[in-house]
Backbone bond lengths (Angstrom), bond angles and torsions (degrees), N, CA, C in turn:
res aa  C-N    CA-C-N  psi(-1)  N-CA   C-N-CA  omega(-1)  CA-C   N-CA-C  phi
1 M - - - 1.451 - - 1.479 109.66 -
2 L 1.318 116.47 133.64 1.339 123.89 179.35 1.583 111.08 -75.04
3 A 1.305 115.18 150.39 1.457 118.46 -179.18 1.566 109.41 -69.67
4 A 1.289 116.08 156.32 1.462 117.25 176.58 1.477 114.06 -59.13
5 G 1.317 118.23 136.15 1.491 119.96 -179.41 1.410 109.23 -99.81
6 A 1.371 117.70 142.62 1.430 124.71 172.11 1.453 106.57 -134.23
7 V 1.353 115.18 129.69 1.415 122.16 177.31 1.453 107.22 -121.98
8 I 1.337 117.69 132.55 1.421 122.03 -175.78 1.527 106.90 -109.55
9 G 1.321 117.04 132.57 1.511 121.88 179.25 1.506 108.36 -124.55
10 A 1.317 112.07 150.49 1.487 117.80 179.60 1.493 113.76 -132.35
11 A 1.344 116.75 10.43 1.446 118.63 -177.82 1.531 109.06 -93.04
12 A 1.335 115.84 152.24 1.456 119.88 -178.84 1.519 110.48 -155.40
13 L 1.337 113.63 157.89 1.486 119.92 173.71 1.529 107.25 -129.27
14 P 1.261 120.47 160.85 1.440 121.07 177.12 1.555 113.45 -55.90
15 A 1.312 115.31 142.11 1.450 120.11 177.06 1.525 110.39 -72.49
16 S 1.357 117.48 -178.06 1.369 121.72 -175.57 1.476 117.75 -62.07
17 A 1.293 119.49 160.09 1.420 125.88 -176.63 1.544 113.90 -65.57
18 A 1.357 114.69 -16.19 1.452 116.67 -178.57 1.557 110.77 -79.00
19 D 1.331 118.16 -5.64 1.479 118.25 -177.59 1.538 110.52 -80.23
20 H 1.297 114.92 157.33 1.458 121.20 -176.28 1.518 116.16 -69.82
21 D 1.375 113.09 -39.25 1.458 116.23 -167.93 1.567 105.49 -117.64
22 R 1.307 117.27 100.63 1.502 119.44 178.85 1.508 113.01 -109.89
23 G 1.313 117.65 174.93 1.422 123.33 -175.68 1.420 113.95 99.87
24 P 1.371 120.45 -169.30 1.461 125.77 -169.61 1.557 109.22 -65.32
25 C 1.263 121.18 -26.99 1.506 121.90 179.57 1.500 113.58 -103.12
26 G 1.385 116.82 4.74 1.404 121.37 -178.21 1.480 115.35 -75.53
27 P 1.356 116.36 -177.33 1.453 120.57 -179.14 1.500 109.86 -62.76
28 K 1.385 112.89 142.17 1.436 121.61 174.98 1.469 108.47 -133.98
29 V 1.262 118.82 136.70 1.505 126.83 176.74 1.488 105.91 -115.13
30 E 1.343 110.92 126.57 1.479 117.75 -179.52 1.555 109.97 -143.91
31 F 1.367 116.23 162.03 1.397 123.42 173.54 1.482 108.93 -70.06
32 S 1.354 115.89 126.52 1.454 118.32 -179.26 1.618 110.15 -106.10
33 A 1.309 113.92 -27.88 1.523 119.09 -179.71 1.497 108.21 -164.21
34 V 1.305 116.80 155.33 1.516 122.04 170.32 1.509 103.84 -137.75
35 Q 1.377 114.72 132.94 1.399 118.21 168.56 1.557 102.90 -116.23
36 Y 1.320 113.61 93.94 1.378 123.88 -174.33 1.597 115.63 -87.80
37 D 1.342 112.81 -18.63 1.465 119.56 176.60 1.521 107.59 -120.70
38 S 1.290 115.81 92.21 1.434 121.60 -175.01 1.574 112.19 -62.10
39 P 1.264 116.21 135.61 1.463 119.55 178.92 1.523 112.67 -65.80
40 G 1.312 118.40 148.56 1.439 120.07 178.45 1.544 112.63 91.77
41 R 1.336 112.46 -174.08 1.520 113.86 178.71 1.427 114.00 -69.70
42 D 1.351 116.52 137.46 1.453 122.81 -173.15 1.579 112.71 -62.14
43 D 1.394 116.30 -25.38 1.440 115.99 -177.38 1.541 111.41 -84.79
44 R 1.298 119.33 2.75 1.471 122.93 -175.63 1.536 115.45 -128.74
45 S 1.293 116.73 7.07 1.459 117.14 -169.77 1.553 114.90 -139.16
46 L 1.294 113.83 39.40 1.507 118.60 177.44 1.516 111.16 -57.65
47 N 1.284 121.01 -38.02 1.443 121.15 178.97 1.468 118.60 -77.45
48 R 1.391 112.30 -8.10 1.449 115.68 173.71 1.506 112.19 -92.05
49 E 1.301 114.68 8.10 1.478 122.55 165.89 1.505 106.27 -102.26
50 W 1.302 118.67 121.92 1.460 122.31 -175.31 1.596 111.87 -154.72
51 V 1.279 111.38 164.19 1.471 122.12 175.20 1.554 105.98 -122.26
52 G 1.283 115.50 132.65 1.493 118.88 174.82 1.519 111.51 -103.06
53 L 1.310 115.95 132.63 1.497 121.89 174.75 1.502 107.56 -119.35
54 T 1.325 115.73 138.97 1.491 121.24 -179.74 1.541 111.01 -122.47
55 N 1.277 117.10 135.42 1.421 123.80 172.40 1.516 105.64 -93.53
56 T 1.252 120.45 108.28 1.541 122.47 -177.81 1.515 111.57 -86.15
57 G 1.239 115.53 -6.76 1.555 118.56 179.02 1.507 113.08 -87.07
58 R 1.315 116.66 171.45 1.508 120.45 -176.26 1.514 110.97 -84.26
59 H 1.347 119.24 -22.38 1.451 121.29 -176.71 1.506 113.10 -102.89
60 A 1.316 116.15 152.37 1.487 119.88 179.42 1.479 109.72 -64.00
61 V 1.366 116.94 152.56 1.485 122.03 175.58 1.454 105.78 -123.76
62 N 1.378 114.11 128.07 1.464 125.24 177.17 1.543 110.34 -73.75
63 L 1.315 117.94 107.58 1.439 119.02 -175.56 1.617 110.70 -93.61
64 D 1.321 116.20 5.52 1.453 120.84 -178.52 1.515 108.58 -54.54
65 G 1.358 113.63 122.12 1.493 120.96 177.47 1.526 113.41 88.42
66 W 1.348 118.39 -6.92 1.470 119.97 178.16 1.510 107.03 -73.20
67 T 1.326 119.48 158.34 1.415 125.58 -179.91 1.474 115.58 -126.69
68 L 1.375 115.34 149.84 1.413 122.50 173.79 1.488 106.44 -124.16
69 Q 1.311 119.09 126.99 1.493 120.07 -169.49 1.545 109.52 -138.69
70 D 1.340 115.10 148.97 1.411 119.22 175.39 1.514 107.77 -101.11
71 E 1.360 117.75 179.26 1.423 123.62 -179.07 1.500 114.70 -59.65
72 N 1.273 119.33 -28.12 1.434 125.34 -172.84 1.563 111.17 -90.14
73 G 1.361 113.30 0.30 1.518 119.30 174.58 1.481 110.69 89.64
74 R 1.347 122.44 7.22 1.415 121.75 175.46 1.563 107.49 -70.81
75 T 1.299 114.73 125.01 1.511 117.80 -172.34 1.499 114.34 -125.24
76 Y 1.261 114.14 135.81 1.487 122.58 173.62 1.485 105.86 -108.48
77 T 1.378 118.51 130.52 1.458 122.64 -177.59 1.524 105.86 -112.75
78 F 1.347 118.84 124.71 1.470 120.81 175.48 1.506 111.04 -69.68
79 D 1.324 117.98 138.33 1.383 125.49 -176.38 1.548 113.09 -124.40
80 G 1.274 115.74 100.52 1.468 119.22 179.72 1.487 119.11 65.19
81 Y 1.366 115.66 29.23 1.419 118.28 -177.89 1.533 112.02 -106.45
82 R 1.296 117.15 135.03 1.482 126.30 171.31 1.503 108.84 -108.90
83 L 1.318 114.17 129.16 1.481 121.80 178.84 1.565 104.16 -96.30
84 A 1.219 116.79 113.78 1.531 121.78 -178.86 1.539 108.09 -64.10
85 G 1.369 112.88 155.92 1.415 122.97 175.51 1.456 115.21 -55.37
86 R 1.407 116.89 140.09 1.443 122.00 -178.00 1.573 113.60 42.65
87 S 1.397 111.74 49.76 1.434 116.39 174.61 1.527 109.75 -138.61
88 T 1.366 112.76 168.09 1.408 120.65 -176.12 1.503 109.64 -124.33
89 V 1.371 119.70 148.63 1.385 126.68 173.59 1.490 110.34 -130.20
90 R 1.343 119.20 139.86 1.453 123.64 178.05 1.473 105.19 -106.67
91 I 1.343 116.78 130.11 1.467 125.36 173.64 1.527 108.45 -104.55
92 H 1.363 112.42 105.76 1.445 123.52 -174.29 1.580 106.13 -88.13
93 T 1.292 115.30 151.21 1.476 123.10 -174.96 1.561 107.77 -76.62
94 G 1.369 119.40 -41.75 1.469 120.05 -170.83 1.487 115.51 -80.99
95 H 1.230 115.85 -151.03 1.494 127.29 -176.47 1.624 107.87 -99.25
96 G 1.258 112.06 145.89 1.479 119.06 174.12 1.564 109.78 174.09
97 R 1.287 112.73 -176.71 1.511 122.95 -176.43 1.503 106.48 -96.95
98 D 1.387 118.55 115.41 1.402 122.95 178.05 1.584 110.51 -58.64
99 T 1.332 113.35 138.23 1.488 119.86 173.97 1.543 105.32 -129.79
100 R 1.302 116.26 -173.91 1.505 119.12 175.16 1.507 113.89 -71.75
101 T 1.394 118.35 -20.81 1.386 121.51 -176.78 1.546 113.19 -111.03
102 D 1.351 116.41 -11.40 1.455 119.22 -176.91 1.517 108.63 -137.99
103 L 1.359 121.23 129.99 1.369 126.39 176.06 1.542 109.05 -120.94
104 Y 1.339 119.59 154.02 1.405 118.69 -175.20 1.627 107.40 -131.57
105 Q 1.393 110.31 133.98 1.439 117.25 179.67 1.532 115.46 -76.35
106 D 1.358 112.17 -13.80 1.569 117.15 179.87 1.500 112.58 63.33
107 R 1.347 118.10 33.18 1.494 119.97 -178.42 1.601 108.22 -92.58
108 R 1.265 114.41 161.35 1.455 120.68 175.91 1.548 111.90 -107.00
109 N 1.310 115.43 -3.88 1.512 120.94 178.69 1.466 107.59 -135.23
110 Y 1.344 116.27 159.69 1.397 124.61 179.14 1.562 111.84 -66.34
111 V 1.302 116.24 151.46 1.455 121.44 179.72 1.573 109.59 -106.03
112 W 1.338 118.32 -51.70 1.419 124.73 -172.97 1.523 111.85 -81.87
113 D 1.320 114.36 131.39 1.469 120.26 178.04 1.546 108.77 -79.85
114 N 1.304 114.18 132.98 1.477 120.23 -176.10 1.559 111.28 -67.33
115 H 1.252 118.92 -22.90 1.525 121.29 -174.13 1.428 112.69 -97.15
116 S 1.297 118.31 -42.44 1.461 120.18 -177.32 1.549 107.69 -164.79
117 D 1.335 115.81 137.12 1.433 121.32 178.02 1.499 109.35 -171.91
118 T 1.327 118.79 171.81 1.474 125.38 173.83 1.426 109.09 -135.11
119 A 1.316 114.43 129.62 1.512 119.49 172.45 1.478 108.15 -100.49
120 T 1.340 118.20 132.49 1.480 120.59 -175.78 1.496 106.43 -127.31
121 L 1.386 113.90 132.56 1.437 122.42 177.28 1.550 109.60 -107.14
122 R 1.318 119.72 128.87 1.443 127.68 177.95 1.500 109.04 -122.57
123 N 1.357 118.94 149.23 1.374 122.39 177.73 1.631 110.16 -84.41
124 D 1.262 116.78 -176.05 1.521 120.18 -173.83 1.536 109.28 -69.07
125 R 1.247 123.19 -12.23 1.478 128.12 177.33 1.549 108.34 -98.96
126 G 1.333 120.15 0.97 1.416 120.99 178.84 1.560 113.79 81.90
127 R 1.282 116.46 9.76 1.494 121.27 178.95 1.459 109.08 -81.71
128 F 1.335 117.44 139.76 1.410 126.63 -178.81 1.516 110.73 -63.97
129 I 1.302 120.00 132.04 1.481 125.72 179.52 1.533 109.63 -111.49
130 D 1.352 116.55 -54.31 1.463 122.09 178.13 1.480 111.83 -165.54
131 D 1.308 117.52 162.50 1.425 123.78 173.62 1.495 112.12 -141.37
132 E 1.268 116.37 161.51 1.470 122.59 179.31 1.580 107.16 -142.78
133 S 1.400 113.24 125.13 1.429 116.81 -179.89 1.490 111.67 -121.27
134 W 1.340 118.32 155.59 1.435 122.58 173.21 1.535 113.12 -145.39
135 G 1.279 119.46 167.30 1.404 125.70 -178.29 1.546 110.35 66.55
136 N 1.285 120.65 -136.23 1.502 120.84 -175.53 1.535 109.34 -72.39
137 N 1.286 120.92 -9.15 1.449 125.43 178.85 1.564 112.00 -96.03
138 D 1.284 118.02 7.08 1.459 124.61 -175.28 1.464 105.54 -62.85
139 R 1.299 118.62 110.01 1.490 126.26 -176.83 1.566 109.64 -121.03
140 R 1.333 117.13 43.00 1.404 118.76 -177.34 1.533 110.39 -50.96
141 G 1.303 116.48 134.71 1.430 121.85 -179.57 1.545 115.92 91.76
142 H 1.357 116.38 1.30 1.427 120.38 -178.13 1.545 110.55 -112.58
143 H 1.312 115.33 47.17 1.449 123.60 176.90 1.450 109.02 -104.73
144 G 1.309 117.40 82.31 1.454 120.94 -175.88 1.456 108.52 61.30
145 D 1.361 119.02 -133.88 1.432 120.76 -177.58 1.545 111.87 -104.86
146 L 1.343 115.82 34.86 1.417 119.44 -165.26 1.527 112.68 -97.70
147 G 1.279 116.69 -9.35 1.526 118.10 176.43 1.535 115.70 70.41
148 D 1.292 116.41 -158.67 1.461 123.44 -170.99 1.509 109.84 -66.49
149 R 1.379 113.12 141.77 1.452 119.73 -176.02 1.561 112.91 -113.96
150 H 1.256 118.59 31.99 1.509 120.79 -177.10 1.488 110.68 -76.68
């Protein structure tokens, strides 16, 4: 079994136009971590596979209609969720009860490839917000026009 993977991202783009505070100091939503290889037996740990998103701005961002997608087109659509300012949410692969800090895709199978994959976040208008890659797909520095993410 491979060790749990964690990828840290620091790139961001402005959130959707529906948010209150836009511009260079406005809310930004970005990948903060990805655990693509859940620890333990694969048949018992769907919720230990997750993607973390952080709102680095002061104001809440309405993620309703935003999507999180893997390279194979498996898509999770946020439904009526607001990410509070300066907070993080984990989107787990399996089943569970949604809270303000944890959301669940309600899937029966894994989404993220342990060896290489790319997670992409788009707003409710389909505009690119951020992505995170690992393995053979590691494209550090290719997050829009944002440059290096070290």
